[in-house]
C-alpha positions, 0 to 999 in steps of 0.5 A: 110275909117278909118285909123287904124295904131295906133291900129295895132302898139299897137298890135305889141307892138309899143306905140310911133310914134318914135319907129314906125319911127325907125322900118320903117327906119330899114325896108328901109322906111325913113319918116320925123318926120312931115309925121310920126306924120301925119300918127300916129295922123290922117287919111292920104289923100294919101299914097304911095303903096310902103310905105303901103307895108313897114308899113304892113311888119313892123306890120305883117298885111294886108292893110285891117287891116290898112284901115277899111271900113265904109259903114254907112258913104258911105250911109250917103253921098248918095244924096236923091231924090228931087221932083220938086215943079211945075211938081212933077217929080223926079229929081236925082242930077248928080254927078261928073264934070259938062261937057258942051255940045260939039259945034253943 
């Protein structure tokens, strides 16, 4: 996912994070200067849905305008199949947590 806050803010005539922060506060969302800086300059690892709702209301946009899918990055993460050197069998890596077998 790509975070598109600055572009949507620019389209709304908001050029500085302090202006965005003021408008969010006017809409009822108090954000610290540090959190606003993180939202403004980078991609957040998490964001509360309530906060996203207020941001969308201030910018008159939808969440899909702020969160842009990047399918090419998803495709690049897909593991490739490997061939074992001894038997030639195809081995597909298991994703997720490695769970132990329950006791017998």
